[in-house]
C-alpha positions as CSV (number, residue, x, y, z in Angstrom):
1,M,0.0,0.0,0.0
2,P,1.3,3.4,-0.9
3,S,2.4,5.4,2.1
4,P,0.2,8.4,3.0
5,R,2.0,11.6,2.1
6,P,1.5,15.2,3.0
7,I,-1.3,15.7,0.4
8,L,-3.0,18.4,2.5
9,A,-0.2,20.9,2.1
10,A,-2.4,23.8,1.0
11,L,-5.3,22.9,3.2
12,V,-3.6,21.6,6.3
13,L,-0.8,24.2,6.6
14,A,-3.3,27.0,6.1
15,L,-5.4,25.5,8.9
16,A,-2.3,25.1,11.1
17,V,-1.2,28.7,10.6
18,A,-4.7,30.1,11.1
19,A,-5.3,28.1,14.2
20,S,-1.9,28.7,15.8
21,P,-0.4,32.2,16.3
22,A,2.8,30.6,17.4
23,L,3.1,28.7,14.1
24,A,2.1,31.8,12.2
25,A,4.7,33.9,13.9
26,T,7.3,31.4,13.1
27,K,6.3,31.3,9.5
28,S,6.4,35.1,9.2
29,K,10.1,35.3,10.2
30,A,12.9,34.9,7.7
31,P,15.1,32.1,9.1
32,A,18.7,31.9,8.3
33,K,18.2,28.4,6.9
34,P,15.2,26.9,5.3
35,K,13.1,24.9,7.8
36,V,10.8,22.0,7.3
37,D,7.3,22.9,8.4
38,P,6.0,21.0,11.5
39,Y,3.4,19.0,9.5
40,T,5.9,17.8,6.9
41,A,8.5,17.0,9.7
42,C,5.9,15.0,11.5
43,M,4.9,13.0,8.4
44,E,8.5,12.2,7.7
45,K,9.0,11.0,11.2
46,A,5.8,8.9,11.0
47,R,7.5,6.7,8.4
48,T,10.9,6.3,10.1
49,A,10.3,6.9,13.8
50,P,6.5,6.6,14.5
51,D,6.8,6.9,18.3
52,E,8.6,10.3,17.9
53,A,6.0,11.3,15.3
54,L,3.2,10.7,17.8
55,K,4.9,13.2,20.1
56,Q,5.2,15.7,17.3
57,A,1.6,15.2,16.4
58,Q,0.6,15.9,20.0
59,A,2.6,19.2,19.8
60,L,0.7,20.1,16.6
61,W,-2.6,19.4,18.3
62,K,-1.7,21.6,21.3
63,A,-0.7,24.3,18.9
64,G,-4.2,24.2,17.3
65,A,-3.1,22.3,14.1
66,K,-5.6,19.5,14.7
67,T,-6.0,18.4,11.1
68,P,-2.3,18.0,10.5
69,S,-2.0,16.3,13.9
70,R,-4.6,13.6,13.0
71,H,-3.1,12.9,9.6
72,C,0.3,12.4,11.1
73,V,-1.1,10.2,13.8
74,A,-2.8,8.0,11.2
75,T,0.5,7.7,9.2
76,A,2.4,6.8,12.4
77,L,-0.2,4.1,13.3
78,L,0.2,2.6,9.8
79,S,4.0,2.4,10.3
80,M,3.4,0.7,13.6
81,G,1.2,-2.0,12.0
82,R,-2.0,-0.7,13.5
83,A,-3.9,-0.4,10.3
84,A,-7.4,-0.6,11.7
85,Q,-6.7,2.3,14.1
86,A,-5.1,4.3,11.3
87,A,-8.1,3.7,9.1
88,K,-10.5,4.9,11.8
89,V,-8.6,8.1,12.3
90,L,-8.6,8.7,8.5
91,D,-12.3,8.0,8.2
92,D,-13.1,10.4,11.0
93,L,-10.8,13.0,9.4
94,V,-12.6,12.6,6.0
95,H,-16.0,13.1,7.7
96,D,-14.8,16.3,9.4
97,L,-13.3,17.7,6.2
98,K,-16.3,17.0,4.0
99,D,-16.4,20.6,2.8
100,A,-12.7,20.7,1.9
101,P,-11.5,20.7,-1.7
102,K,-12.7,17.5,-3.5
103,D,-9.3,16.3,-4.5
104,Q,-8.0,16.4,-1.0
105,V,-11.0,14.6,0.5
106,A,-10.7,12.0,-2.3
107,E,-7.1,11.3,-1.5
108,L,-7.7,11.1,2.3
109,S,-10.6,8.7,1.6
110,A,-8.4,6.6,-0.6
111,Q,-5.8,6.5,2.2
112,A,-8.4,5.3,4.7
113,A,-9.5,2.6,2.2
114,R,-5.9,1.3,1.8
115,A,-5.6,1.2,5.6
116,W,-8.8,-0.8,5.9
117,L,-7.6,-3.1,3.2
118,D,-4.3,-3.6,5.1
119,A,-6.4,-4.3,8.2
120,G,-8.3,-7.1,6.3
121,N,-11.6,-5.3,6.2
122,A,-12.6,-5.4,2.5
123,A,-16.1,-4.1,3.1
124,K,-14.9,-0.9,4.8
125,A,-12.2,-0.5,2.2
126,E,-14.8,-0.7,-0.6
127,A,-16.9,1.9,1.2
128,A,-14.0,4.3,1.6
129,F,-12.9,3.8,-2.0
130,G,-16.5,4.6,-3.0
131,R,-16.4,7.9,-1.2
132,A,-13.1,8.7,-2.9
133,I,-14.6,7.8,-6.3
134,A,-17.6,10.0,-5.6
135,F,-15.3,12.9,-5.4
136,S,-13.1,11.8,-8.3
137,P,-15.2,9.6,-10.6
138,K,-12.7,9.6,-13.5
139,D,-9.7,8.4,-11.5
140,A,-8.9,5.0,-13.0
141,G,-6.4,4.2,-10.2
142,L,-9.2,4.5,-7.6
143,L,-11.4,2.2,-9.6
144,V,-8.6,-0.3,-9.9
145,E,-8.1,-0.2,-6.1
146,R,-11.8,-0.6,-5.4
147,A,-11.8,-3.5,-7.7
148,I,-9.0,-5.1,-5.6
149,A,-11.2,-4.6,-2.5
150,R,-14.2,-6.1,-4.2
151,G,-12.2,-9.0,-5.4
152,A,-10.9,-9.6,-1.8
153,A,-14.5,-9.8,-0.7
154,G,-15.2,-12.4,-3.4
155,R,-17.3,-10.0,-5.5
156,D,-15.7,-10.5,-8.9
157,W,-18.6,-9.3,-11.0
158,D,-18.6,-6.0,-9.1
159,A,-14.9,-5.8,-9.5
160,L,-15.3,-6.3,-13.2
161,D,-17.6,-3.3,-13.4
162,D,-14.8,-1.1,-11.9
163,L,-12.1,-2.7,-14.1
164,N,-14.2,-2.2,-17.3
165,R,-14.5,1.5,-16.4
166,A,-10.8,1.8,-15.5
167,V,-9.8,0.3,-18.9
168,E,-12.0,2.8,-20.6
169,L,-10.4,5.6,-18.8
170,A,-6.8,4.3,-19.0
171,P,-6.5,1.8,-21.8
172,K,-2.7,1.6,-21.4
173,D,-2.9,0.6,-17.7
174,A,-1.5,-2.9,-17.6
175,L,-2.5,-3.5,-14.0
176,A,-6.2,-3.0,-14.8
177,R,-5.9,-5.6,-17.6
178,V,-4.1,-8.1,-15.3
179,L,-6.8,-7.7,-12.6
180,R,-9.5,-8.0,-15.2
181,G,-8.0,-11.1,-16.6
182,A,-7.8,-12.6,-13.1
183,A,-11.4,-11.7,-12.4
184,Y,-12.6,-13.3,-15.6
185,R,-10.6,-16.4,-14.8
186,R,-12.4,-16.6,-11.4
187,V,-15.9,-16.1,-12.9
188,G,-15.2,-18.9,-15.5
189,A,-14.6,-16.8,-18.6
190,P,-11.2,-18.1,-19.7
191,D,-11.3,-16.6,-23.2
192,L,-11.8,-13.1,-21.9
193,A,-9.2,-13.8,-19.2
194,L,-6.6,-14.8,-21.9
195,E,-7.5,-11.8,-24.0
196,N,-6.8,-9.4,-21.1
197,L,-3.6,-11.0,-19.9
198,Q,-2.2,-11.0,-23.5
199,A,-3.1,-7.3,-23.7
200,A,-1.4,-6.7,-20.4
201,L,1.7,-8.4,-21.6
202,R,1.8,-6.4,-24.8
203,L,1.7,-3.3,-22.6
204,A,4.2,-4.6,-20.0
205,P,6.1,-7.6,-21.2
206,N,8.1,-7.9,-18.0
207,D,5.1,-7.7,-15.6
208,A,5.6,-10.6,-13.2
209,D,2.0,-10.5,-12.0
210,A,0.7,-10.8,-15.6
211,W,2.9,-13.9,-16.1
212,L,1.7,-15.4,-12.8
213,E,-1.9,-14.9,-13.7
214,L,-1.3,-16.3,-17.2
215,G,0.2,-19.4,-15.5
216,L,-2.8,-19.7,-13.2
217,L,-5.1,-19.4,-16.2
218,H,-3.3,-22.1,-18.2
219,Q,-3.3,-24.3,-15.1
220,S,-7.0,-23.9,-14.7
221,Q,-7.4,-25.0,-18.3
222,G,-5.2,-28.1,-18.0
223,R,-2.4,-26.6,-20.1
224,K,0.5,-27.9,-17.9
225,T,3.4,-27.0,-20.2
226,E,2.2,-23.5,-20.8
227,A,1.5,-23.0,-17.1
228,E,5.0,-24.1,-16.1
229,Q,6.5,-21.7,-18.7
230,A,4.5,-18.8,-17.5
231,F,5.3,-19.5,-13.8
232,N,9.0,-19.8,-14.7
233,R,8.8,-16.4,-16.4
234,A,7.2,-14.8,-13.3
235,I,9.9,-16.4,-11.0
236,A,12.7,-15.1,-13.2
237,L,11.2,-11.6,-13.2
238,D,10.4,-11.4,-9.5
239,P,12.4,-14.1,-7.7
240,R,12.1,-12.5,-4.2
241,G,8.8,-10.7,-4.6
242,A,5.2,-11.8,-4.0
243,A,4.5,-12.7,-7.6
244,G,7.7,-14.8,-7.9
245,R,7.1,-16.6,-4.6
246,T,3.4,-17.3,-5.5
247,A,4.5,-18.6,-8.9
248,A,7.1,-20.9,-7.3
249,A,4.5,-22.3,-5.0
250,A,2.1,-22.8,-7.9
251,R,4.7,-24.4,-10.0
252,A,5.6,-26.8,-7.2
253,R,1.9,-27.9,-6.9
254,L,1.7,-28.2,-10.7
255,L,4.7,-30.5,-10.8
256,G,3.8,-32.3,-7.7
257,T,7.1,-31.4,-6.0
258,S,7.7,-29.9,-2.5
259,H,8.3,-26.1,-2.5
């Protein structure tokens, strides 16, 4: 999951300065050296030293910068592996900022959705992605991400609705094609699955996930040789990554060997 970033720069820092005379006074001076604003500093610490970030977030809160503080807390919680708590903080923040600029609310909603997905709650992830898409309906990436959440919940036909729209909006997005191929495989449409995976590989010939999915499709159709070749390609492209490891396990099962 992509790490949350200080996407609220315009909104959050304006709120922070307006709410805190101390921060405003600091900003008005001309320091000898450029300084990182407290919100950005907190966000950076949230990824590398989350315990310290929580202390910085508390200072932001006391200074009146409550929106930046909450966003930093959520990011720190994610770094600490507390995804469900982070998602709740982000959901609440989205609710409180419903009148903020649409792109910022959409991004925060997407961050909440990713946190819910990390926490294993596909239903809440789908709902949060839905809120993001409502603010940004032509964002193909958000549609792809909601499709992932829907697929995780076993709702492949709904995932296909999102993926069809994503491919319309971004026809050169290989990931959307890979996911659509996987969804078609799972709903029992192998020809459409193959068509999408071949299209994905034309767009991204070295996409290990596409080769993995192609191997799974061939395997489901009893094409053992083709499946093994596709798995081998995925392993070669991503030997230590998730796609390569999954392909290695699938190949071992295919060949009846221990992995």
